[in-house]
GUKE-755836 format. One record per residue (C-alpha): residue in three letters; chain; x, y, z. Coordinates in pm, 1 decimal, padded with zeros to 6 digits, always signed. Layout:
BEGIN
 res chain     east    north       up
 ALA     A        X        Y        Z
...
% end
This chain:
BEGIN
 res chain     east    north       up
 MET     A -01688.2 -00537.9 -02325.3
 LYS     A -01979.0 -00460.1 -02090.8
 THR     A -01850.3 -00267.2 -01791.8
 ARG     A -01987.2 -00117.3 -01461.2
 LYS     A -01914.2 +00192.7 -01290.7
 ILE     A -01893.4 +00071.0 -00905.1
 THR     A -02084.1 +00284.7 -00680.5
 LEU     A -01919.0 +00449.3 -00391.0
 THR     A -02141.6 +00380.1 -00141.6
 ILE     A -01909.3 +00281.5 +00106.6
 LEU     A -01673.0 +00523.5 +00065.0
 LEU     A -01918.7 +00801.2 +00083.1
 GLY     A -02056.9 +00626.7 +00412.3
 THR     A -01727.7 +00624.6 +00582.5
 VAL     A -01648.4 +00991.2 +00523.3
 LEU     A -01975.3 +01149.9 +00471.8
 GLY     A -02162.1 +00964.2 +00741.5
 LEU     A -02420.8 +00786.9 +00531.9
 GLY     A -02635.8 +00469.5 +00667.7
 SER     A -02556.9 +00141.8 +00606.0
 CYS     A -02276.2 +00039.0 +00328.8
 SER     A -02284.0 -00371.1 +00396.5
 LYS     A -02399.2 -00414.2 -00006.2
 PHE     A -02069.3 -00252.3 -00138.2
 LEU     A -02113.9 -00343.6 -00471.5
 GLU     A -02468.5 -00299.8 -00538.4
 GLU     A -02622.8 -00009.8 -00694.3
 ASN     A -02845.7 +00153.2 -00470.3
 PRO     A -02954.8 +00477.6 -00625.6
 LYS     A -03143.2 +00577.2 -00319.0
 HIS     A -02813.8 +00575.4 -00134.7
 VAL     A -02551.4 +00678.4 -00332.5
 VAL     A -02392.2 +01050.0 -00366.6
 ASN     A -02250.0 +01114.1 -00694.6
 ILE     A -01878.7 +01079.1 -00685.9
 ASN     A -01845.6 +01299.1 -00993.4
 ASN     A -01973.3 +01582.8 -00716.2
 TYR     A -01739.8 +01446.1 -00441.6
 TYR     A -01377.2 +01443.8 -00562.4
 LYS     A -01338.4 +01839.4 -00565.5
 THR     A -01144.7 +01917.1 -00242.0
 GLU     A -00828.3 +01862.4 -00071.0
 GLN     A -01027.0 +01729.8 +00200.4
 ASP     A -01195.1 +01485.7 -00023.4
 ALA     A -00891.3 +01379.5 -00096.0
 VAL     A -00787.4 +01304.4 +00260.8
 SER     A -01117.9 +01168.8 +00290.3
 ALA     A -01084.1 +00911.0 +00023.6
 VAL     A -00758.1 +00768.2 +00142.1
 ASN     A -00857.4 +00753.1 +00503.8
 ALA     A -01150.4 +00565.2 +00402.4
 ILE     A -00926.8 +00284.5 +00218.5
 TYR     A -00725.6 +00277.1 +00557.1
 ALA     A -01080.0 +00213.2 +00749.7
 TYR     A -01115.1 -00092.5 +00560.3
 LEU     A -00783.9 -00257.8 +00712.7
 ASN     A -00947.6 -00243.7 +01070.2
 SER     A -01338.2 -00218.0 +01041.5
 ILE     A -01612.1 -00064.9 +00925.2
 SER     A -01827.9 +00139.5 +01200.5
 THR     A -02136.7 +00112.6 +00983.1
 GLY     A -02203.8 -00258.0 +00993.6
 SER     A -02098.7 -00611.7 +01167.2
 THR     A -01855.0 -00711.7 +00870.7
 ALA     A -01480.2 -00714.2 +00955.6
 GLY     A -01185.8 -00549.3 +00788.2
 VAL     A -00898.3 -00716.2 +00663.7
 TYR     A -00684.3 -00721.4 +00956.1
 HIS     A -00984.5 -00742.6 +01199.0
 SER     A -00934.9 -01118.5 +01240.4
 THR     A -01031.9 -01355.9 +00983.7
 PHE     A -00710.2 -01282.0 +00790.5
 TRP     A -00455.5 -01305.1 +01049.0
 VAL     A -00645.4 -01606.3 +01219.3
 ALA     A -00628.4 -01817.6 +00893.9
 ALA     A -00273.3 -01732.3 +00851.8
 GLY     A -00219.9 -01899.2 +01171.0
 LEU     A -00467.2 -02173.8 +01159.1
 ALA     A -00336.9 -02305.8 +00848.6
 SER     A -00002.6 -02361.0 +00978.4
 ASP     A +00162.8 -02501.3 +01284.0
 GLU     A +00060.7 -02206.8 +01498.6
 LEU     A -00281.4 -02256.3 +01600.2
 VAL     A -00569.1 -02446.4 +01645.2
 ASN     A -00958.9 -02345.4 +01655.9
 ASN     A -01119.8 -02353.4 +02014.6
 GLN     A -01417.8 -02147.8 +01909.6
 LEU     A -01742.8 -02346.0 +01900.2
 GLY     A -02018.2 -02289.1 +01604.2
 ALA     A -01718.7 -02177.0 +01358.4
 PRO     A -01658.1 -02456.7 +01134.4
 GLN     A -01471.3 -02224.6 +00894.5
 PHE     A -01195.7 -02183.9 +01103.2
 ASP     A -01196.3 -02559.4 +01216.8
 GLN     A -01150.5 -02622.6 +00847.6
 LEU     A -00875.7 -02397.9 +00830.9
 GLY     A -00678.8 -02510.7 +01116.2
 THR     A -00726.7 -02885.4 +00982.5
 PHE     A -00691.5 -02857.6 +00595.0
 THR     A -01022.2 -02939.2 +00531.0
 TYR     A -01139.9 -02602.5 +00388.1
 GLY     A -01298.7 -02608.6 +00041.5
 PRO     A -01434.2 -02328.2 -00180.5
 GLN     A -01741.9 -02254.2 +00023.8
 ASN     A -01546.7 -02164.0 +00354.0
 ALA     A -01705.6 -01824.1 +00493.4
 GLY     A -01342.0 -01708.2 +00631.9
 LEU     A -01196.8 -01743.2 +00281.0
 LEU     A -01484.3 -01556.5 +00109.3
 GLU     A -01445.6 -01312.3 +00406.7
 ILE     A -01076.1 -01237.2 +00324.9
 TRP     A -01138.5 -01258.3 -00081.8
 GLN     A -01427.8 -00991.0 -00025.6
 MET     A -01286.3 -00744.0 +00208.5
 HIS     A -00959.5 -00731.8 -00015.0
 TYR     A -01133.2 -00634.0 -00307.4
 LYS     A -01342.6 -00416.8 -00166.4
 THR     A -01028.1 -00233.0 -00035.7
 ILE     A -00886.6 -00230.9 -00377.2
 THR     A -01176.4 -00112.3 -00501.4
 LEU     A -01157.4 +00193.5 -00278.3
 ALA     A -00776.3 +00206.8 -00341.9
 ASN     A -00840.2 +00200.3 -00745.0
 ILE     A -01106.8 +00510.2 -00731.2
 ALA     A -00853.6 +00725.9 -00525.6
 ILE     A -00568.5 +00657.3 -00754.8
 GLU     A -00751.9 +00784.1 -01074.5
 ARG     A -00965.9 +01079.3 -00866.6
 ILE     A -00715.1 +01259.8 -00660.8
 PRO     A -00462.9 +01359.4 -00905.4
 LEU     A -00730.5 +01545.2 -01077.6
 ILE     A -00809.1 +01748.3 -00777.4
 GLU     A -00653.0 +02103.4 -00773.3
 MET     A -00482.8 +02083.4 -00429.9
 ASN     A -00093.2 +02075.9 -00278.3
 THR     A +00083.6 +01902.1 -00494.4
 THR     A +00297.1 +01751.0 -00252.8
 LEU     A -00006.2 +01620.3 -00065.1
 ARG     A -00151.4 +01482.3 -00392.8
 SER     A +00143.9 +01279.4 -00454.8
 ARG     A +00154.9 +01140.2 -00111.0
 LEU     A -00216.7 +01070.5 -00053.2
 VAL     A -00183.5 +00883.8 -00433.9
 GLY     A +00109.0 +00737.6 -00295.1
 GLU     A -00033.0 +00612.6 +00003.7
 ALA     A -00361.9 +00433.7 -00175.7
 LYS     A -00064.5 +00253.5 -00411.8
 PHE     A +00066.7 +00111.0 -00108.4
 LEU     A -00244.7 -00001.0 +00052.6
 ARG     A -00343.2 -00148.1 -00316.1
 ALA     A +00027.6 -00342.7 -00332.8
 LEU     A -00068.1 -00467.2 -00021.5
 MET     A -00383.5 -00634.9 -00041.2
 TYR     A -00277.9 -00779.7 -00405.3
 PHE     A +00022.9 -00921.1 -00224.7
 ASN     A -00171.6 -01111.7 +00059.2
 MET     A -00448.9 -01224.4 -00259.6
 VAL     A -00182.9 -01339.9 -00512.6
 ARG     A +00020.2 -01537.4 -00213.2
 MET     A -00321.2 -01680.9 -00108.5
 PHE     A -00513.5 -01741.2 -00446.3
 GLY     A -00274.0 -01716.6 -00720.0
 LYS     A -00419.9 -01621.6 -01057.1
 ILE     A -00667.2 -01319.0 -00964.6
 PRO     A -00826.1 -01071.0 -01134.5
 LEU     A -00590.5 -00735.5 -01144.8
 LEU     A -00849.8 -00475.5 -01128.9
 LEU     A -00680.8 -00123.1 -01149.5
 LYS     A -00942.4 +00088.0 -01256.2
 GLU     A -01243.6 +00239.7 -01099.5
 SER     A -01459.3 +00067.0 -01413.2
 GLU     A -01377.9 -00277.8 -01461.6
 PRO     A -01530.7 -00583.8 -01660.7
 LEU     A -01835.6 -00779.9 -01504.3
 ARG     A -01646.4 -01079.7 -01503.1
 PRO     A -01270.8 -00990.9 -01527.4
 GLU     A -01030.9 -01268.7 -01649.3
 VAL     A -00753.5 -01370.8 -01422.4
 ALA     A -00396.5 -01231.5 -01474.6
 GLU     A -00081.9 -01429.4 -01438.1
 VAL     A +00102.2 -01436.1 -01078.7
 ALA     A +00407.3 -01274.1 -01238.5
 ALA     A +00187.6 -00970.5 -01395.6
 ILE     A +00056.3 -00951.1 -01051.4
 TYR     A +00401.5 -00941.2 -00862.8
 ALA     A +00501.6 -00687.7 -01156.2
 GLN     A +00184.0 -00442.4 -01059.5
 ILE     A +00290.3 -00435.6 -00692.3
 HIS     A +00601.5 -00342.1 -00765.8
 THR     A +00515.4 -00101.0 -00989.5
 ASP     A +00305.0 +00043.0 -00717.4
 LEU     A +00534.2 +00003.8 -00425.4
 GLU     A +00809.6 +00171.3 -00623.5
 ALA     A +00583.7 +00483.6 -00673.0
 ALA     A +00501.3 +00483.8 -00313.2
 GLU     A +00877.4 +00483.0 -00229.5
 ALA     A +00920.0 +00800.9 -00423.4
 ASP     A +00631.3 +00978.5 -00288.8
 LEU     A +00524.9 +00866.2 +00041.6
 ALA     A +00666.5 +01071.0 +00369.5
 LEU     A +00992.0 +00948.5 +00541.6
 ASN     A +00821.3 +00966.7 +00876.9
 TYR     A +00513.6 +01202.3 +01027.5
 ALA     A +00554.7 +01411.1 +01336.3
 PRO     A +00451.8 +01250.5 +01661.6
 GLY     A +00101.5 +01224.9 +01712.6
 VAL     A +00024.4 +01304.6 +01367.3
 GLY     A +00065.6 +01033.0 +01100.2
 ARG     A +00032.3 +00689.5 +01366.5
 GLY     A -00109.4 +00425.4 +01085.7
 ARG     A -00021.0 +00578.4 +00766.6
 ALA     A +00223.4 +00429.0 +00524.3
 THR     A +00602.4 +00583.3 +00507.5
 LYS     A +00885.6 +00516.3 +00235.3
 GLY     A +01017.0 +00256.2 +00470.0
 ALA     A +00713.0 +00066.4 +00482.8
 ALA     A +00665.6 +00091.7 +00111.3
 TYR     A +01059.1 -00061.5 +00085.3
 ALA     A +00996.5 -00331.6 +00353.2
 LEU     A +00702.5 -00434.9 +00203.6
 ASN     A +00904.4 -00448.6 -00151.5
 ALA     A +01176.4 -00637.8 +00043.3
 LYS     A +00899.7 -00919.2 +00146.4
 VAL     A +00752.8 -00954.8 -00214.6
 TYR     A +01123.5 -00987.4 -00330.0
 LEU     A +01177.2 -01226.7 -00068.4
 THR     A +00870.9 -01449.8 -00194.6
 GLU     A +01015.6 -01427.7 -00543.6
 LYS     A +01352.7 -01581.2 -00420.5
 ASN     A +01498.5 -01221.2 -00566.2
 TRP     A +01727.5 -01239.3 -00279.6
 LYS     A +01948.7 -00946.9 -00419.4
 GLN     A +01653.2 -00717.6 -00486.9
 ALA     A +01499.0 -00825.1 -00134.1
 ALA     A +01809.0 -00750.9 +00055.4
 ALA     A +01860.3 -00417.1 -00127.4
 LYS     A +01499.8 -00290.5 -00086.3
 ALA     A +01562.5 -00399.9 +00351.9
 LYS     A +01875.8 -00259.8 +00369.2
 VAL     A +01733.6 +00073.1 +00231.6
 VAL     A +01481.1 +00057.0 +00580.2
 ILE     A +01804.0 -00037.2 +00806.6
 ASP     A +02024.4 +00234.1 +00666.0
 SER     A +01729.9 +00490.7 +00708.3
 LYS     A +01752.3 +00496.6 +01101.4
 GLU     A +01417.0 +00566.8 +01127.7
 TYR     A +01364.5 +00234.1 +01285.7
 ASP     A +01504.3 +00029.2 +01572.3
 LEU     A +01414.3 -00274.5 +01827.4
 TRP     A +01294.5 -00181.7 +02160.7
 ASP     A +01558.5 -00334.4 +02397.7
 ASN     A +01271.1 -00534.3 +02584.5
 TYR     A +01035.4 -00755.3 +02367.5
 ALA     A +00734.2 -00705.1 +02586.3
 ASP     A +00773.0 -00301.1 +02494.8
 ALA     A +00698.6 -00384.8 +02110.5
 PHE     A +00343.6 -00430.8 +02249.0
 LYS     A +00251.5 -00196.6 +02501.6
 LEU     A -00035.1 +00059.7 +02387.4
 ALA     A +00217.4 +00385.9 +02471.2
 ASN     A +00434.1 +00218.5 +02213.7
 ARG     A +00180.7 +00212.8 +01899.8
 GLY     A +00326.8 +00360.4 +01594.3
 GLY     A +00681.6 +00350.4 +01776.2
 LYS     A +01037.0 +00279.3 +01671.5
 GLU     A +00959.4 -00081.9 +01594.5
 ALA     A +00643.5 -00017.0 +01381.6
 VAL     A +00712.4 -00001.6 +01009.8
 PHE     A +00345.7 -00048.3 +00917.7
 SER     A +00083.5 -00128.6 +01167.9
 VAL     A -00299.8 -00124.7 +01144.1
 GLY     A -00459.0 +00089.1 +01424.8
 PHE     A -00802.0 -00010.3 +01626.1
 GLY     A -00962.3 +00132.9 +01891.9
 ASP     A -00933.8 +00501.9 +01933.6
 LYS     A -00824.0 +00829.4 +01725.2
 GLY     A -00457.8 +00859.6 +01660.9
 GLY     A -00281.9 +01047.7 +01399.2
 ALA     A -00482.5 +01160.4 +01084.5
 ILE     A -00694.1 +00830.0 +01058.7
 ILE     A -00993.6 +00785.2 +01275.1
 PHE     A -00980.8 +00416.6 +01394.3
 TRP     A -01311.5 +00318.0 +01379.6
 GLU     A -01328.2 -00033.9 +01585.0
 VAL     A -01157.7 -00222.1 +01871.6
 GLY     A -00953.7 -00554.8 +01787.3
 GLN     A -01014.5 -00877.8 +01878.0
 PHE     A -00674.8 -00983.7 +01961.5
 LEU     A -00785.3 -01061.9 +02344.5
 VAL     A -01124.9 -01222.7 +02305.1
 ARG     A -00959.7 -01456.5 +02068.4
 LEU     A -00637.1 -01570.8 +02246.3
 LEU     A -00660.6 -01461.9 +02593.3
 PRO     A -00768.8 -01775.9 +02830.2
 PRO     A -01132.6 -01774.6 +02944.4
 GLN     A -01038.1 -01898.4 +03271.5
 LEU     A -00900.8 -01516.6 +03313.1
 SER     A -01274.1 -01411.0 +03430.1
 ASP     A -01148.2 -01545.6 +03787.1
 ALA     A -00907.6 -01258.4 +03769.7
 GLY     A -01160.8 -01015.0 +03672.9
 VAL     A -01056.1 -01033.7 +03275.7
 VAL     A -01379.4 -00964.4 +03063.1
 ASN     A -01492.4 -01153.4 +02787.1
 ALA     A -01154.1 -01347.3 +02716.5
 GLN     A -01242.5 -01650.4 +02517.3
 GLY     A -00963.5 -01849.1 +02399.5
 TRP     A -01121.3 -01924.7 +02050.6
 GLN     A -00766.1 -01982.6 +01873.2
 ILE     A -00509.7 -02133.1 +02086.0
 PRO     A -00148.6 -02205.3 +02016.4
 THR     A -00008.2 -02568.8 +01939.5
 GLN     A +00182.9 -02694.1 +02239.7
 GLN     A +00465.9 -02738.6 +01968.4
 LEU     A +00493.9 -02372.5 +01919.7
 TYR     A +00520.3 -02336.3 +02287.6
 ASP     A +00780.4 -02602.3 +02305.9
 SER     A +00984.8 -02460.5 +02047.2
 TYR     A +01111.3 -02175.9 +02265.3
 ASP     A +01406.4 -02205.7 +02486.3
 ALA     A +01299.4 -02184.2 +02874.6
 GLU     A +01510.5 -01867.4 +02860.4
 ASP     A +01410.2 -01729.0 +02560.7
 GLN     A +01226.3 -01422.4 +02710.6
 ARG     A +00994.3 -01390.9 +02422.9
 ARG     A +00800.8 -01695.1 +02539.2
 ALA     A +00697.0 -01532.9 +02897.5
 VAL     A +00553.9 -01254.1 +02664.6
 THR     A +00416.8 -01441.5 +02404.7
 PHE     A +00221.8 -01684.9 +02622.6
 ILE     A +00052.2 -01683.0 +02943.4
 THR     A +00079.2 -02008.0 +03148.6
 SER     A -00061.5 -01925.8 +03490.4
 PHE     A -00239.1 -01645.9 +03656.2
 THR     A -00380.6 -01533.8 +03980.5
 LYS     A -00720.2 -01531.1 +04103.6
 THR     A -00893.8 -01255.5 +04234.6
 ASP     A -00897.1 -01467.9 +04560.4
 GLY     A -00522.9 -01461.4 +04535.0
 SER     A -00493.1 -01843.2 +04449.8
 PRO     A -00285.7 -01919.4 +04162.0
 VAL     A -00391.9 -02140.3 +03855.0
 THR     A -00190.0 -02316.6 +03608.6
 ILE     A -00303.8 -02362.6 +03265.1
 ARG     A -00201.3 -02478.2 +02915.6
 PRO     A -00032.8 -02210.9 +02712.5
 TYR     A -00244.0 -01927.6 +02548.9
 ILE     A -00141.8 -01625.2 +02364.2
 GLN     A -00071.7 -01320.0 +02558.9
 LYS     A +00163.4 -01075.5 +02363.1
 TYR     A -00117.5 -00859.4 +02266.9
 TRP     A -00201.9 -00783.3 +02598.4
 ASP     A -00093.2 -00506.9 +02796.9
 ARG     A -00235.9 -00563.4 +03089.8
 VAL     A -00131.5 -00238.0 +03260.9
 ALA     A -00311.7 -00016.0 +02998.5
 GLU     A -00611.2 -00273.0 +02954.8
 PRO     A -00614.4 -00486.8 +03302.9
 LYS     A -00963.6 -00616.6 +03214.3
 GLY     A -00887.2 -00757.4 +02870.5
 ASN     A -01222.5 -00748.9 +02656.1
 GLU     A -01153.7 -00570.9 +02318.2
 SER     A -00840.1 -00397.4 +02243.2
 SER     A -00701.4 -00093.2 +02132.8
 GLN     A -00358.5 -00271.3 +02007.5
 ASP     A -00249.1 -00200.7 +01661.9
 PHE     A -00222.8 -00507.7 +01430.2
 PRO     A +00170.4 -00540.0 +01361.8
 VAL     A +00195.6 -00587.8 +00946.4
 ILE     A +00569.5 -00496.3 +00943.2
 ARG     A +00771.4 -00484.4 +01253.6
 TYR     A +01165.0 -00369.3 +01246.5
 SER     A +01258.2 -00723.7 +01338.7
 ASP     A +01084.1 -00878.3 +01034.8
 VAL     A +01298.0 -00637.5 +00815.7
 LEU     A +01626.6 -00746.0 +00991.2
 LEU     A +01528.3 -01106.9 +00966.0
 MET     A +01437.6 -01064.8 +00578.6
 TYR     A +01746.7 -00917.7 +00516.2
 ALA     A +01933.7 -01173.7 +00733.7
 GLU     A +01739.4 -01460.3 +00515.4
 ALA     A +01825.5 -01285.6 +00149.6
 MET     A +02218.9 -01240.9 +00265.8
 ASN     A +02214.6 -01616.0 +00332.0
 GLU     A +02058.0 -01685.4 -00006.0
 ASP     A +02301.2 -01442.6 -00169.5
 ASP     A +02602.2 -01677.7 -00019.3
 GLN     A +02700.6 -01421.3 +00242.5
 PRO     A +02692.9 -01593.6 +00543.4
 LEU     A +02904.3 -01325.7 +00782.6
 ILE     A +02605.5 -01044.5 +00713.9
 ALA     A +02344.4 -01322.9 +00746.8
 HIS     A +02462.4 -01412.8 +01104.6
 GLU     A +02526.2 -01060.6 +01196.8
 TYR     A +02125.7 -00966.5 +01135.6
 ILE     A +01981.4 -01250.1 +01260.7
 ASN     A +02189.5 -01224.1 +01572.1
 LYS     A +02040.8 -00850.3 +01623.2
 VAL     A +01710.0 -01024.3 +01687.2
 ARG     A +01851.6 -01316.8 +01880.9
 LYS     A +01989.5 -01080.1 +02141.1
 ARG     A +01715.2 -00925.3 +02256.0
 ALA     A +01583.1 -01284.7 +02356.5
 ARG     A +01827.6 -01283.0 +02623.1
 PHE     A +01700.3 -00931.2 +02768.9
 ASP     A +01500.2 -01011.1 +03071.4
 GLY     A +01418.6 -00645.5 +03114.2
 THR     A +01758.6 -00558.0 +03337.1
 VAL     A +02040.8 -00741.0 +03206.1
 TYR     A +02140.0 -00996.1 +02891.5
 ARG     A +02129.0 -01341.7 +03019.0
 ASN     A +02394.3 -01615.0 +02892.8
 THR     A +02137.8 -01806.6 +02736.7
 VAL     A +01962.1 -01798.2 +02371.3
 PRO     A +02300.3 -01783.5 +02232.6
 ASP     A +02402.6 -01659.3 +01890.9
 TYR     A +02385.7 -01837.8 +01595.2
 SER     A +02745.3 -01895.9 +01455.3
 GLY     A +02911.9 -02097.7 +01167.7
 LEU     A +02580.7 -02256.6 +01015.7
 GLY     A +02578.4 -02371.8 +00656.0
 LYS     A +02320.8 -02234.7 +00387.3
 ASP     A +02095.4 -02536.0 +00496.8
 ALA     A +02123.2 -02498.6 +00844.6
 PHE     A +02066.7 -02132.2 +00816.4
 ARG     A +01781.6 -02142.6 +00629.0
 ALA     A +01622.1 -02354.2 +00881.9
 ALA     A +01726.9 -02138.7 +01168.0
 VAL     A +01584.4 -01799.5 +01023.7
 LEU     A +01253.5 -01975.2 +00917.6
 LYS     A +01249.4 -02087.8 +01308.0
 GLU     A +01354.0 -01727.4 +01454.6
 ARG     A +01075.1 -01585.5 +01224.6
 ARG     A +00860.2 -01829.8 +01393.8
 LEU     A +00962.8 -01727.0 +01760.0
 GLU     A +00962.9 -01362.5 +01678.7
 LEU     A +00636.8 -01319.6 +01467.8
 ALA     A +00410.7 -01573.8 +01641.9
 VAL     A +00037.5 -01485.3 +01545.4
 GLU     A +00119.8 -01166.4 +01379.8
 GLY     A -00042.0 -01331.9 +01028.4
 HIS     A +00300.1 -01460.5 +00888.4
 ARG     A +00337.2 -01850.3 +00944.5
 TRP     A +00120.5 -01953.5 +00655.5
 PHE     A +00301.6 -01746.2 +00393.5
 ASP     A +00612.8 -01858.5 +00551.3
 LEU     A +00557.7 -02194.6 +00523.6
 ALA     A +00409.6 -02179.4 +00172.3
 ARG     A +00713.2 -01971.3 +00027.8
 THR     A +00954.4 -02189.9 +00183.3
 ASN     A +00761.4 -02502.0 +00080.3
 THR     A +00773.6 -02663.2 +00434.2
 LEU     A +00390.4 -02694.0 +00487.0
 GLU     A +00360.5 -03028.4 +00437.0
 THR     A +00666.1 -03105.4 +00680.5
 LEU     A +00619.4 -02886.3 +00933.5
 VAL     A +00270.1 -02855.3 +01005.3
 PRO     A +00212.0 -03227.8 +01086.8
 GLN     A +00504.6 -03207.1 +01346.0
 ALA     A +00259.7 -02932.5 +01557.2
 LYS     A -00059.8 -03123.5 +01475.2
 PRO     A -00025.8 -03492.3 +01451.6
 GLY     A -00243.4 -03643.8 +01201.3
 VAL     A -00302.6 -03312.2 +01031.7
 VAL     A -00114.6 -03334.2 +00667.6
 PRO     A -00143.9 -03079.3 +00423.3
 ALA     A -00179.4 -03170.5 +00048.7
 ALA     A +00050.0 -03012.3 -00228.4
 ARG     A -00279.8 -02826.2 -00326.1
 ASN     A -00312.6 -02642.7 -00003.3
 TYR     A +00001.0 -02414.6 -00102.1
 LEU     A -00301.3 -02206.8 -00244.7
 PHE     A -00642.9 -02181.1 -00098.3
 PRO     A -00982.5 -02210.3 -00325.3
 ILE     A -01125.1 -01913.5 -00473.5
 PRO     A -01467.9 -01859.1 -00296.0
 LEU     A -01742.8 -02085.5 -00487.3
 ARG     A -01964.3 -01787.8 -00465.9
 GLU     A -01726.1 -01570.6 -00654.4
 ARG     A -01658.7 -01830.6 -00890.3
 GLU     A -02033.9 -01879.3 -00958.3
 LEU     A -02044.3 -01515.9 -01045.6
 ASN     A -01738.9 -01518.7 -01254.8
 THR     A -01652.8 -01843.2 -01428.5
 ASN     A -01316.6 -01707.5 -01550.1
 LEU     A -01203.5 -01791.3 -01178.9
 PRO     A -01009.6 -02102.3 -01144.9
 SER     A -01075.6 -02352.9 -00916.7
 ASN     A -00727.6 -02392.1 -00763.2
 GLY     A -00771.1 -02785.4 -00756.1
 TYR     A -01065.1 -02778.0 -00507.1
% end
């Protein structure tokens, strides 16, 4: 079968400072450095893996956003009961929020392309780095990081699109066949098990912020097994993270989103934005504040708050009034610069560290791919499904307890769960995930894996009724025109 060698324009543009790399897969001999002359030194290996991480945030050499810059997590919120679109001139987001999207949706095309570009860089690193003469421990760790990132990308994609091409080599067919879902999950587990063995347990402060660790690999593997409903394995992987003692909850929920705590004890794996930190250069600021903060804050001196995506009223109403997470997650009032108070509908403010970034605008906040509270809730869910209700209640209540802490004392509100039957606990942990992890890119995935998309979305968006086909997204038409082996997913 005819194959092509994918040129490494973007990788070399990232690590060697070349020019624009927007046409990632196009061969352009004028701008391509021969990669055979590149993967020679230890620094080449480090730079190659750093380039993969760079595609998780944003690309410095063009206008294309990285995987976690905005569209991916916004889509997961809009195509659920979390968010509605308020961004004018963005039909792709209108469609996602109302389940009227089709294969020409521009947001889905961006998600598809950015994930596969990241996978391509990971594939090249996984093949090339083992050939470099360098410190063997570092070499194994770097390959482990690349495998972790490849697994993360495929996990996102298989959940969203189902049967997709499973590309694992630098050279691949022009029009690859799709792999069965089970085969994709098997490869994800293979990559993550390698990462579990080879990644660092931790990094010294200020050195490794944003890099994958053993805990990140085990936590992601737990989430994969949870999605597959392999409860015993999900619990086992999550328990490794818990027993490692490398992670903990901040006493105050707000502290999980302070800029000073980026990469701190609750961050199992985060994508860095906005500045230099650890060994990775973070190219770009995030759009959390631009997209989520209310535009009315301009009257309080906040710059460029647009409120493009807003929470459903039902999401806000789902919180107990005394749940401390509600006040952290939402903003419903503020004081203008002239001292007068203003009351507004709920907007999302959880990513806004108003002390560190008082003027808002674009943010240096990290995107929390996996927080420790997510691990605790995964473990609780798996234990409930494995008929161990006492342990399940113990771990959901570890998360629940923090919701009572007002920064000074634990209030006698937001009580622990007790005595729930199996079905009632399922509903409770799904709700707790919603309250704890709001607008962190999880909600569509949680609704899809629990088969609750069709029942829960209409409760938050009256008149919006997902169909059975909405448990997968359409593979972009542009990609299907290039590769007729790709399925339509019913669209």
